[in-house]
PyMOL Python script that loads the backbone (N, CA, C, O; Angstrom):
from pymol import cmd

cmd.read_pdbstr("""\
ATOM      1  N   UNK A   1       4.903  23.913  26.748  1.00  0.00           N
ATOM      2  CA  UNK A   1       5.870  24.546  25.426  1.00  0.00           C
ATOM      3  C   UNK A   1       5.185  23.818  24.213  1.00  0.00           C
ATOM      4  O   UNK A   1       4.256  23.012  24.152  1.00  0.00           O
ATOM      5  N   UNK A   2       6.139  24.509  23.100  1.00  0.00           N
ATOM      6  CA  UNK A   2       5.797  24.000  22.159  1.00  0.00           C
ATOM      7  C   UNK A   2       7.031  23.395  21.636  1.00  0.00           C
ATOM      8  O   UNK A   2       8.094  23.692  22.181  1.00  0.00           O
ATOM      9  N   UNK A   3       7.011  22.487  20.528  1.00  0.00           N
ATOM     10  CA  UNK A   3       7.669  21.901  20.341  1.00  0.00           C
ATOM     11  C   UNK A   3       8.485  22.968  18.937  1.00  0.00           C
ATOM     12  O   UNK A   3       7.688  23.382  18.096  1.00  0.00           O
ATOM     13  N   UNK A   4       9.834  23.318  18.763  1.00  0.00           N
ATOM     14  CA  UNK A   4      10.477  24.498  17.887  1.00  0.00           C
ATOM     15  C   UNK A   4      11.077  23.390  17.043  1.00  0.00           C
ATOM     16  O   UNK A   4      10.947  23.380  15.819  1.00  0.00           O
ATOM     17  N   UNK A   5      11.651  22.580  17.627  1.00  0.00           N
ATOM     18  CA  UNK A   5      12.617  21.685  16.504  1.00  0.00           C
ATOM     19  C   UNK A   5      12.523  20.027  17.232  1.00  0.00           C
ATOM     20  O   UNK A   5      12.393  19.680  18.407  1.00  0.00           O
ATOM     21  N   UNK A   6      12.668  19.145  15.817  1.00  0.00           N
ATOM     22  CA  UNK A   6      12.985  17.908  15.766  1.00  0.00           C
ATOM     23  C   UNK A   6      14.154  17.369  14.900  1.00  0.00           C
ATOM     24  O   UNK A   6      14.367  17.532  13.698  1.00  0.00           O
ATOM     25  N   UNK A   7      14.947  16.589  15.962  1.00  0.00           N
ATOM     26  CA  UNK A   7      15.914  16.045  14.635  1.00  0.00           C
ATOM     27  C   UNK A   7      15.929  14.769  14.831  1.00  0.00           C
ATOM     28  O   UNK A   7      15.853  14.329  15.979  1.00  0.00           O
ATOM     29  N   UNK A   8      16.030  13.934  13.730  1.00  0.00           N
ATOM     30  CA  UNK A   8      16.652  12.288  13.894  1.00  0.00           C
ATOM     31  C   UNK A   8      17.450  11.954  12.956  1.00  0.00           C
ATOM     32  O   UNK A   8      17.119  11.921  11.771  1.00  0.00           O
ATOM     33  N   UNK A   9      18.894  11.595  13.516  1.00  0.00           N
ATOM     34  CA  UNK A   9      19.567  11.171  12.541  1.00  0.00           C
ATOM     35  C   UNK A   9      20.199   9.727  12.709  1.00  0.00           C
ATOM     36  O   UNK A   9      20.389   9.231  13.820  1.00  0.00           O
ATOM     37  N   UNK A  10      20.561   8.987  11.316  1.00  0.00           N
ATOM     38  CA  UNK A  10      20.991   7.638  11.482  1.00  0.00           C
ATOM     39  C   UNK A  10      22.866   7.672  11.714  1.00  0.00           C
ATOM     40  O   UNK A  10      23.748   8.092  10.965  1.00  0.00           O
ATOM     41  N   UNK A  11      22.912   7.215  12.690  1.00  0.00           N
ATOM     42  CA  UNK A  11      24.834   6.993  13.121  1.00  0.00           C
ATOM     43  C   UNK A  11      25.211   6.361  11.525  1.00  0.00           C
ATOM     44  O   UNK A  11      24.728   5.418  10.898  1.00  0.00           O
ATOM     45  N   UNK A  12      26.208   7.263  11.224  1.00  0.00           N
ATOM     46  CA  UNK A  12      27.164   6.377   9.903  1.00  0.00           C
ATOM     47  C   UNK A  12      28.231   5.950  10.065  1.00  0.00           C
ATOM     48  O   UNK A  12      28.843   5.347   9.183  1.00  0.00           O
ATOM     49  N   UNK A  13      28.851   6.259  11.673  1.00  0.00           N
ATOM     50  CA  UNK A  13      29.939   5.948  11.790  1.00  0.00           C
ATOM     51  C   UNK A  13      30.229   5.379  13.211  1.00  0.00           C
ATOM     52  O   UNK A  13      29.389   5.668  14.064  1.00  0.00           O
ATOM     53  N   UNK A  14      31.340   4.577  13.617  1.00  0.00           N
ATOM     54  CA  UNK A  14      31.485   4.445  15.139  1.00  0.00           C
ATOM     55  C   UNK A  14      30.792   3.159  15.550  1.00  0.00           C
ATOM     56  O   UNK A  14      30.269   2.483  14.665  1.00  0.00           O
ATOM     57  N   UNK A  15      30.738   2.727  16.919  1.00  0.00           N
ATOM     58  CA  UNK A  15      29.897   1.937  17.518  1.00  0.00           C
ATOM     59  C   UNK A  15      28.616   1.839  17.591  1.00  0.00           C
ATOM     60  O   UNK A  15      28.004   0.805  17.858  1.00  0.00           O
ATOM     61  N   UNK A  16      28.001   3.235  17.288  1.00  0.00           N
ATOM     62  CA  UNK A  16      26.593   2.967  17.115  1.00  0.00           C
ATOM     63  C   UNK A  16      25.967   2.762  15.604  1.00  0.00           C
ATOM     64  O   UNK A  16      24.819   2.453  15.283  1.00  0.00           O
ATOM     65  N   UNK A  17      27.030   3.020  14.853  1.00  0.00           N
ATOM     66  CA  UNK A  17      26.829   2.634  13.208  1.00  0.00           C
ATOM     67  C   UNK A  17      25.287   2.073  12.975  1.00  0.00           C
ATOM     68  O   UNK A  17      25.052   0.948  13.415  1.00  0.00           O
ATOM     69  N   UNK A  18      24.316   2.732  12.365  1.00  0.00           N
ATOM     70  CA  UNK A  18      23.367   2.544  11.957  1.00  0.00           C
ATOM     71  C   UNK A  18      21.942   2.872  12.363  1.00  0.00           C
ATOM     72  O   UNK A  18      20.920   3.033  11.697  1.00  0.00           O
ATOM     73  N   UNK A  19      22.309   2.946  14.275  1.00  0.00           N
ATOM     74  CA  UNK A  19      21.482   3.516  15.247  1.00  0.00           C
ATOM     75  C   UNK A  19      20.904   4.917  14.786  1.00  0.00           C
ATOM     76  O   UNK A  19      21.483   5.586  13.930  1.00  0.00           O
ATOM     77  N   UNK A  20      20.020   5.224  15.247  1.00  0.00           N
ATOM     78  CA  UNK A  20      18.957   6.609  15.278  1.00  0.00           C
ATOM     79  C   UNK A  20      19.227   7.358  16.421  1.00  0.00           C
ATOM     80  O   UNK A  20      19.096   6.910  17.560  1.00  0.00           O
ATOM     81  N   UNK A  21      19.668   8.694  16.102  1.00  0.00           N
ATOM     82  CA  UNK A  21      19.993   9.931  17.193  1.00  0.00           C
ATOM     83  C   UNK A  21      19.009  10.459  17.160  1.00  0.00           C
ATOM     84  O   UNK A  21      18.345  10.422  16.124  1.00  0.00           O
ATOM     85  N   UNK A  22      18.489  11.252  18.467  1.00  0.00           N
ATOM     86  CA  UNK A  22      18.291  12.677  18.028  1.00  0.00           C
ATOM     87  C   UNK A  22      17.664  13.243  18.837  1.00  0.00           C
ATOM     88  O   UNK A  22      17.532  12.595  19.876  1.00  0.00           O
ATOM     89  N   UNK A  23      16.901  14.817  18.814  1.00  0.00           N
ATOM     90  CA  UNK A  23      16.573  15.575  19.972  1.00  0.00           C
ATOM     91  C   UNK A  23      15.253  16.462  19.825  1.00  0.00           C
ATOM     92  O   UNK A  23      14.395  16.072  19.032  1.00  0.00           O
ATOM     93  N   UNK A  24      15.160  16.996  20.155  1.00  0.00           N
ATOM     94  CA  UNK A  24      13.714  17.587  20.250  1.00  0.00           C
ATOM     95  C   UNK A  24      13.859  19.334  21.258  1.00  0.00           C
ATOM     96  O   UNK A  24      14.214  19.281  22.435  1.00  0.00           O
ATOM     97  N   UNK A  25      13.678  20.115  20.883  1.00  0.00           N
ATOM     98  CA  UNK A  25      13.661  21.612  21.371  1.00  0.00           C
ATOM     99  C   UNK A  25      12.395  21.829  21.501  1.00  0.00           C
ATOM    100  O   UNK A  25      11.551  21.702  20.613  1.00  0.00           O
ATOM    101  N   UNK A  26      12.218  22.168  22.625  1.00  0.00           N
ATOM    102  CA  UNK A  26      10.544  22.806  23.365  1.00  0.00           C
ATOM    103  C   UNK A  26      11.233  24.692  23.557  1.00  0.00           C
ATOM    104  O   UNK A  26      12.372  25.128  23.728  1.00  0.00           O
ATOM    105  N   UNK A  27       9.925  25.342  23.422  1.00  0.00           N
ATOM    106  CA  UNK A  27      10.105  26.517  24.024  1.00  0.00           C
ATOM    107  C   UNK A  27       8.815  27.365  24.409  1.00  0.00           C
ATOM    108  O   UNK A  27       7.756  27.297  23.785  1.00  0.00           O
ATOM    109  N   UNK A  28       9.010  28.050  25.350  1.00  0.00           N
ATOM    110  CA  UNK A  28       7.982  29.038  25.886  1.00  0.00           C
ATOM    111  C   UNK A  28       8.598  30.283  26.248  1.00  0.00           C
ATOM    112  O   UNK A  28       9.804  30.512  26.147  1.00  0.00           O
ATOM    113  N   UNK A  29       7.873  30.946  26.601  1.00  0.00           N
ATOM    114  CA  UNK A  29       8.174  32.674  27.365  1.00  0.00           C
ATOM    115  C   UNK A  29       9.347  32.381  28.206  1.00  0.00           C
ATOM    116  O   UNK A  29      10.401  32.924  27.878  1.00  0.00           O
ATOM    117  N   UNK A  30       9.335  31.574  29.287  1.00  0.00           N
ATOM    118  CA  UNK A  30      10.495  30.993  30.140  1.00  0.00           C
ATOM    119  C   UNK A  30      11.311  30.707  29.313  1.00  0.00           C
ATOM    120  O   UNK A  30      12.178  31.255  29.994  1.00  0.00           O
ATOM    121  N   UNK A  31      12.001  30.267  28.252  1.00  0.00           N
ATOM    122  CA  UNK A  31      12.954  29.849  28.067  1.00  0.00           C
ATOM    123  C   UNK A  31      12.752  28.351  26.995  1.00  0.00           C
ATOM    124  O   UNK A  31      11.602  28.024  26.700  1.00  0.00           O
ATOM    125  N   UNK A  32      13.577  27.775  26.632  1.00  0.00           N
ATOM    126  CA  UNK A  32      13.682  26.612  25.841  1.00  0.00           C
ATOM    127  C   UNK A  32      14.060  25.374  26.726  1.00  0.00           C
ATOM    128  O   UNK A  32      14.466  25.556  27.874  1.00  0.00           O
ATOM    129  N   UNK A  33      13.950  24.325  26.286  1.00  0.00           N
ATOM    130  CA  UNK A  33      14.707  22.844  26.712  1.00  0.00           C
ATOM    131  C   UNK A  33      14.970  21.795  25.615  1.00  0.00           C
ATOM    132  O   UNK A  33      14.083  21.348  24.887  1.00  0.00           O
ATOM    133  N   UNK A  34      16.036  21.506  25.571  1.00  0.00           N
ATOM    134  CA  UNK A  34      16.455  20.192  24.591  1.00  0.00           C
ATOM    135  C   UNK A  34      16.592  19.361  25.163  1.00  0.00           C
ATOM    136  O   UNK A  34      17.158  19.435  26.254  1.00  0.00           O
ATOM    137  N   UNK A  35      16.093  18.128  24.623  1.00  0.00           N
ATOM    138  CA  UNK A  35      16.256  17.054  25.418  1.00  0.00           C
ATOM    139  C   UNK A  35      16.674  15.961  24.166  1.00  0.00           C
ATOM    140  O   UNK A  35      16.383  16.115  22.979  1.00  0.00           O
ATOM    141  N   UNK A  36      17.614  14.546  24.893  1.00  0.00           N
ATOM    142  CA  UNK A  36      18.424  13.930  23.744  1.00  0.00           C
ATOM    143  C   UNK A  36      17.325  12.656  23.700  1.00  0.00           C
ATOM    144  O   UNK A  36      16.654  12.264  24.656  1.00  0.00           O
ATOM    145  N   UNK A  37      17.321  12.077  22.231  1.00  0.00           N
ATOM    146  CA  UNK A  37      16.233  11.063  22.245  1.00  0.00           C
ATOM    147  C   UNK A  37      17.232  10.039  21.640  1.00  0.00           C
ATOM    148  O   UNK A  37      18.178  10.206  20.870  1.00  0.00           O
ATOM    149  N   UNK A  38      16.695   8.860  22.266  1.00  0.00           N
ATOM    150  CA  UNK A  38      17.142   7.654  22.123  1.00  0.00           C
ATOM    151  C   UNK A  38      16.934   7.065  20.701  1.00  0.00           C
ATOM    152  O   UNK A  38      16.365   7.620  19.761  1.00  0.00           O
ATOM    153  N   UNK A  39      17.608   5.615  20.729  1.00  0.00           N
ATOM    154  CA  UNK A  39      17.028   5.219  19.278  1.00  0.00           C
ATOM    155  C   UNK A  39      15.879   4.584  19.322  1.00  0.00           C
ATOM    156  O   UNK A  39      15.313   4.280  18.272  1.00  0.00           O
ATOM    157  N   UNK A  40      15.327   4.271  20.586  1.00  0.00           N
ATOM    158  CA  UNK A  40      14.002   3.539  20.884  1.00  0.00           C
ATOM    159  C   UNK A  40      13.060   4.600  20.748  1.00  0.00           C
ATOM    160  O   UNK A  40      11.912   4.364  20.371  1.00  0.00           O
ATOM    161  N   UNK A  41      13.461   5.782  21.033  1.00  0.00           N
ATOM    162  CA  UNK A  41      12.317   7.089  20.976  1.00  0.00           C
ATOM    163  C   UNK A  41      12.299   7.279  19.353  1.00  0.00           C
ATOM    164  O   UNK A  41      11.343   6.754  18.783  1.00  0.00           O
ATOM    165  N   UNK A  42      13.048   7.825  18.719  1.00  0.00           N
ATOM    166  CA  UNK A  42      13.320   7.792  17.780  1.00  0.00           C
ATOM    167  C   UNK A  42      13.021   6.605  16.580  1.00  0.00           C
ATOM    168  O   UNK A  42      12.960   6.676  15.353  1.00  0.00           O
ATOM    169  N   UNK A  43      12.900   5.738  17.331  1.00  0.00           N
ATOM    170  CA  UNK A  43      11.860   4.528  16.080  1.00  0.00           C
ATOM    171  C   UNK A  43      10.747   4.764  16.118  1.00  0.00           C
ATOM    172  O   UNK A  43      10.065   4.900  15.102  1.00  0.00           O
ATOM    173  N   UNK A  44      10.189   4.895  17.614  1.00  0.00           N
ATOM    174  CA  UNK A  44       8.398   5.123  18.171  1.00  0.00           C
ATOM    175  C   UNK A  44       8.216   6.367  16.780  1.00  0.00           C
ATOM    176  O   UNK A  44       7.659   6.107  15.714  1.00  0.00           O
ATOM    177  N   UNK A  45       8.799   7.626  17.119  1.00  0.00           N
ATOM    178  CA  UNK A  45       8.848   8.628  16.079  1.00  0.00           C
ATOM    179  C   UNK A  45       8.586   8.310  14.920  1.00  0.00           C
ATOM    180  O   UNK A  45       7.670   8.871  14.318  1.00  0.00           O
ATOM    181  N   UNK A  46       9.322   7.357  14.365  1.00  0.00           N
ATOM    182  CA  UNK A  46       9.455   7.196  12.630  1.00  0.00           C
ATOM    183  C   UNK A  46       8.162   6.532  12.525  1.00  0.00           C
ATOM    184  O   UNK A  46       7.375   7.159  11.816  1.00  0.00           O
ATOM    185  N   UNK A  47       7.669   5.350  13.067  1.00  0.00           N
ATOM    186  CA  UNK A  47       6.722   4.395  13.206  1.00  0.00           C
ATOM    187  C   UNK A  47       5.427   5.819  13.271  1.00  0.00           C
ATOM    188  O   UNK A  47       5.054   6.086  12.129  1.00  0.00           O
ATOM    189  N   UNK A  48       5.060   6.292  13.857  1.00  0.00           N
ATOM    190  CA  UNK A  48       4.433   7.151  13.601  1.00  0.00           C
ATOM    191  C   UNK A  48       4.229   7.852  12.366  1.00  0.00           C
ATOM    192  O   UNK A  48       3.090   7.844  11.900  1.00  0.00           O
ATOM    193  N   UNK A  49       5.261   8.535  11.684  1.00  0.00           N
ATOM    194  CA  UNK A  49       5.513   9.309  10.854  1.00  0.00           C
ATOM    195  C   UNK A  49       5.374   8.140   9.292  1.00  0.00           C
ATOM    196  O   UNK A  49       5.050   8.523   8.168  1.00  0.00           O
ATOM    197  N   UNK A  50       5.677   6.912   9.634  1.00  0.00           N
ATOM    198  CA  UNK A  50       6.064   6.088   8.306  1.00  0.00           C
ATOM    199  C   UNK A  50       4.350   6.150   7.514  1.00  0.00           C
ATOM    200  O   UNK A  50       4.308   6.676   6.401  1.00  0.00           O
ATOM    201  N   UNK A  51       3.514   5.814   7.893  1.00  0.00           N
ATOM    202  CA  UNK A  51       2.919   5.512   6.964  1.00  0.00           C
ATOM    203  C   UNK A  51       1.971   7.174   6.009  1.00  0.00           C
ATOM    204  O   UNK A  51       1.113   7.135   5.127  1.00  0.00           O
ATOM    205  N   UNK A  52       2.534   8.245   6.599  1.00  0.00           N
ATOM    206  CA  UNK A  52       2.422   9.286   5.983  1.00  0.00           C
ATOM    207  C   UNK A  52       3.718   9.819   4.911  1.00  0.00           C
ATOM    208  O   UNK A  52       3.737  10.606   3.964  1.00  0.00           O
ATOM    209  N   UNK A  53       4.722   9.003   5.549  1.00  0.00           N
ATOM    210  CA  UNK A  53       5.982   9.445   4.451  1.00  0.00           C
ATOM    211  C   UNK A  53       5.805   8.829   3.136  1.00  0.00           C
ATOM    212  O   UNK A  53       6.150   9.281   2.044  1.00  0.00           O
ATOM    213  N   UNK A  54       4.965   7.260   3.521  1.00  0.00           N
ATOM    214  CA  UNK A  54       5.326   6.180   2.068  1.00  0.00           C
ATOM    215  C   UNK A  54       3.740   6.773   1.624  1.00  0.00           C
ATOM    216  O   UNK A  54       3.604   6.416   0.454  1.00  0.00           O
ATOM    217  N   UNK A  55       2.920   7.266   1.911  1.00  0.00           N
ATOM    218  CA  UNK A  55       1.619   8.191   1.143  1.00  0.00           C
ATOM    219  C   UNK A  55       2.415   9.076   0.539  1.00  0.00           C
ATOM    220  O   UNK A  55       2.584   8.834  -0.656  1.00  0.00           O
ATOM    221  N   UNK A  56       2.854   9.831   0.872  1.00  0.00           N
ATOM    222  CA  UNK A  56       3.621  11.623   0.265  1.00  0.00           C
ATOM    223  C   UNK A  56       4.559  11.121  -0.543  1.00  0.00           C
ATOM    224  O   UNK A  56       5.089  11.996  -1.228  1.00  0.00           O
ATOM    225  N   UNK A  57       5.063   9.773  -0.763  1.00  0.00           N
ATOM    226  CA  UNK A  57       6.279   9.444  -1.854  1.00  0.00           C
ATOM    227  C   UNK A  57       5.535   8.870  -2.597  1.00  0.00           C
ATOM    228  O   UNK A  57       6.168   8.615  -3.622  1.00  0.00           O
ATOM    229  N   UNK A  58       4.205   8.401  -2.684  1.00  0.00           N
ATOM    230  CA  UNK A  58       3.349   7.970  -3.752  1.00  0.00           C
ATOM    231  C   UNK A  58       2.891   8.679  -4.373  1.00  0.00           C
ATOM    232  O   UNK A  58       2.892   8.385  -5.568  1.00  0.00           O
ATOM    233  N   UNK A  59       2.256   9.970  -3.986  1.00  0.00           N
ATOM    234  CA  UNK A  59       1.788  11.320  -4.516  1.00  0.00           C
ATOM    235  C   UNK A  59       2.753  11.799  -4.950  1.00  0.00           C
ATOM    236  O   UNK A  59       2.189  12.551  -5.744  1.00  0.00           O
ATOM    237  N   UNK A  60       3.792  11.995  -5.093  1.00  0.00           N
ATOM    238  CA  UNK A  60       5.068  13.069  -5.537  1.00  0.00           C
ATOM    239  C   UNK A  60       5.451  11.728  -7.064  1.00  0.00           C
ATOM    240  O   UNK A  60       5.346  11.933  -8.273  1.00  0.00           O
ATOM    241  N   UNK A  61       5.796  10.718  -6.493  1.00  0.00           N
ATOM    242  CA  UNK A  61       5.842   9.645  -7.537  1.00  0.00           C
ATOM    243  C   UNK A  61       5.026   9.923  -8.432  1.00  0.00           C
ATOM    244  O   UNK A  61       5.556  10.360  -9.454  1.00  0.00           O
ATOM    245  N   UNK A  62       3.816   9.831  -8.449  1.00  0.00           N
ATOM    246  CA  UNK A  62       2.584  10.000  -9.312  1.00  0.00           C
ATOM    247  C   UNK A  62       2.700  10.844 -10.231  1.00  0.00           C
ATOM    248  O   UNK A  62       2.639  10.646 -11.444  1.00  0.00           O
ATOM    249  N   UNK A  63       2.944  12.230  -9.426  1.00  0.00           N
ATOM    250  CA  UNK A  63       2.916  13.443 -10.002  1.00  0.00           C
ATOM    251  C   UNK A  63       3.935  13.733 -11.126  1.00  0.00           C
ATOM    252  O   UNK A  63       3.735  14.371 -12.160  1.00  0.00           O
ATOM    253  N   UNK A  64       5.202  13.063 -10.661  1.00  0.00           N
ATOM    254  CA  UNK A  64       6.430  12.887 -11.577  1.00  0.00           C
ATOM    255  C   UNK A  64       6.565  11.876 -12.517  1.00  0.00           C
ATOM    256  O   UNK A  64       7.653  11.885 -13.092  1.00  0.00           O
ATOM    257  N   UNK A  65       5.737  10.953 -12.864  1.00  0.00           N
ATOM    258  CA  UNK A  65       5.639  10.249 -13.603  1.00  0.00           C
ATOM    259  C   UNK A  65       4.329   9.943 -14.659  1.00  0.00           C
ATOM    260  O   UNK A  65       4.231   9.089 -15.540  1.00  0.00           O
ATOM    261  N   UNK A  66       3.145  11.225 -14.108  1.00  0.00           N
ATOM    262  CA  UNK A  66       2.225  11.485 -15.028  1.00  0.00           C
ATOM    263  C   UNK A  66       2.579  11.911 -16.353  1.00  0.00           C
ATOM    264  O   UNK A  66       1.839  11.379 -17.180  1.00  0.00           O
ATOM    265  N   UNK A  67       3.538  12.767 -16.921  1.00  0.00           N
ATOM    266  CA  UNK A  67       3.632  13.939 -17.288  1.00  0.00           C
ATOM    267  C   UNK A  67       4.440  12.486 -18.607  1.00  0.00           C
ATOM    268  O   UNK A  67       3.977  12.369 -19.742  1.00  0.00           O
ATOM    269  N   UNK A  68       5.433  11.733 -18.176  1.00  0.00           N
ATOM    270  CA  UNK A  68       5.877  10.718 -19.144  1.00  0.00           C
ATOM    271  C   UNK A  68       4.840   9.729 -19.560  1.00  0.00           C
ATOM    272  O   UNK A  68       4.714   9.543 -20.770  1.00  0.00           O
ATOM    273  N   UNK A  69       4.191   9.165 -18.853  1.00  0.00           N
ATOM    274  CA  UNK A  69       2.958   8.104 -18.962  1.00  0.00           C
ATOM    275  C   UNK A  69       1.754   8.770 -20.372  1.00  0.00           C
ATOM    276  O   UNK A  69       1.116   8.146 -21.220  1.00  0.00           O
ATOM    277  N   UNK A  70       1.865  10.334 -20.077  1.00  0.00           N
ATOM    278  CA  UNK A  70       0.879  10.787 -21.168  1.00  0.00           C
ATOM    279  C   UNK A  70       1.856  11.029 -22.181  1.00  0.00           C
ATOM    280  O   UNK A  70       1.378  11.062 -23.315  1.00  0.00           O
ATOM    281  N   UNK A  71       2.962  11.190 -22.105  1.00  0.00           N
ATOM    282  CA  UNK A  71       3.523  11.409 -23.435  1.00  0.00           C
ATOM    283  C   UNK A  71       4.048  10.044 -24.462  1.00  0.00           C
ATOM    284  O   UNK A  71       4.103  10.086 -25.691  1.00  0.00           O
ATOM    285  N   UNK A  72       4.401   8.871 -23.599  1.00  0.00           N
ATOM    286  CA  UNK A  72       4.684   7.956 -23.970  1.00  0.00           C
ATOM    287  C   UNK A  72       3.078   7.311 -25.062  1.00  0.00           C
ATOM    288  O   UNK A  72       3.168   6.672 -26.110  1.00  0.00           O
ATOM    289  N   UNK A  73       1.981   7.675 -24.483  1.00  0.00           N
ATOM    290  CA  UNK A  73       0.441   7.156 -24.865  1.00  0.00           C
ATOM    291  C   UNK A  73       0.720   8.174 -25.895  1.00  0.00           C
ATOM    292  O   UNK A  73       0.878   7.516 -26.923  1.00  0.00           O
ATOM    293  N   UNK A  74       0.869   9.440 -26.180  1.00  0.00           N
ATOM    294  CA  UNK A  74       1.015  10.145 -27.452  1.00  0.00           C
ATOM    295  C   UNK A  74       1.741  10.168 -28.479  1.00  0.00           C
ATOM    296  O   UNK A  74       1.561  10.796 -29.522  1.00  0.00           O
ATOM    297  N   UNK A  75       2.967   9.156 -28.054  1.00  0.00           N
ATOM    298  CA  UNK A  75       3.720   8.555 -28.710  1.00  0.00           C
ATOM    299  C   UNK A  75       3.482   7.502 -29.606  1.00  0.00           C
ATOM    300  O   UNK A  75       4.002   7.414 -30.718  1.00  0.00           O
ATOM    301  N   UNK A  76       2.778   6.790 -29.167  1.00  0.00           N
ATOM    302  CA  UNK A  76       2.519   5.790 -28.921  1.00  0.00           C
ATOM    303  C   UNK A  76       1.184   5.566 -30.311  1.00  0.00           C
ATOM    304  O   UNK A  76       1.026   5.020 -31.402  1.00  0.00           O
ATOM    305  N   UNK A  77       0.580   6.297 -29.453  1.00  0.00           N
ATOM    306  CA  UNK A  77      -0.764   6.759 -31.062  1.00  0.00           C
ATOM    307  C   UNK A  77      -0.148   6.898 -32.218  1.00  0.00           C
ATOM    308  O   UNK A  77      -0.310   6.436 -33.347  1.00  0.00           O
ATOM    309  N   UNK A  78       0.906   7.932 -31.501  1.00  0.00           N
ATOM    310  CA  UNK A  78       1.174   8.807 -33.427  1.00  0.00           C
ATOM    311  C   UNK A  78       1.883   8.007 -34.057  1.00  0.00           C
ATOM    312  O   UNK A  78       2.088   8.218 -35.252  1.00  0.00           O
ATOM    313  N   UNK A  79       2.482   6.794 -33.357  1.00  0.00           N
ATOM    314  CA  UNK A  79       3.338   5.773 -33.994  1.00  0.00           C
ATOM    315  C   UNK A  79       2.585   4.737 -35.123  1.00  0.00           C
ATOM    316  O   UNK A  79       2.952   4.389 -36.245  1.00  0.00           O
ATOM    317  N   UNK A  80       1.088   4.321 -34.142  1.00  0.00           N
ATOM    318  CA  UNK A  80      -0.218   3.440 -34.440  1.00  0.00           C
ATOM    319  C   UNK A  80      -0.450   4.151 -35.653  1.00  0.00           C
ATOM    320  O   UNK A  80      -0.558   3.445 -36.655  1.00  0.00           O
ATOM    321  N   UNK A  81      -0.577   5.675 -35.829  1.00  0.00           N
ATOM    322  CA  UNK A  81      -1.673   6.346 -36.900  1.00  0.00           C
ATOM    323  C   UNK A  81      -0.332   6.452 -38.010  1.00  0.00           C
ATOM    324  O   UNK A  81      -0.556   7.061 -39.056  1.00  0.00           O
ATOM    325  N   UNK A  82       0.643   6.043 -37.861  1.00  0.00           N
ATOM    326  CA  UNK A  82       1.951   6.350 -39.161  1.00  0.00           C
ATOM    327  C   UNK A  82       2.495   7.536 -39.152  1.00  0.00           C
ATOM    328  O   UNK A  82       3.131   7.811 -40.169  1.00  0.00           O
ATOM    329  N   UNK A  83       2.441   8.487 -38.163  1.00  0.00           N
ATOM    330  CA  UNK A  83       2.941   9.573 -38.032  1.00  0.00           C
ATOM    331  C   UNK A  83       3.998   9.599 -37.169  1.00  0.00           C
ATOM    332  O   UNK A  83       4.593  10.655 -36.953  1.00  0.00           O
TER     333      UNK A  83
END
""", "prot")
cmd.dss("prot")
cmd.show_as("cartoon", "prot")
cmd.util.cbc("prot")
cmd.orient("prot")
């Protein structure tokens, strides 16, 4: 069976507020199966993904700020040249 859908959600209200819940859907030619994931299972999945999420976030932040850093350098250089 192949994983078709994985959903992790943090409860925002009720007695389980703040806890993670989730589901995973698997399918093949014979059909599909969806299983519920406990908070502990969700935490394990997040731990596996954490390093990649952090690395991708850093890369995105660098790409988003690179233009501003370059523009600031040009402006500072222009000010020091009396422009």
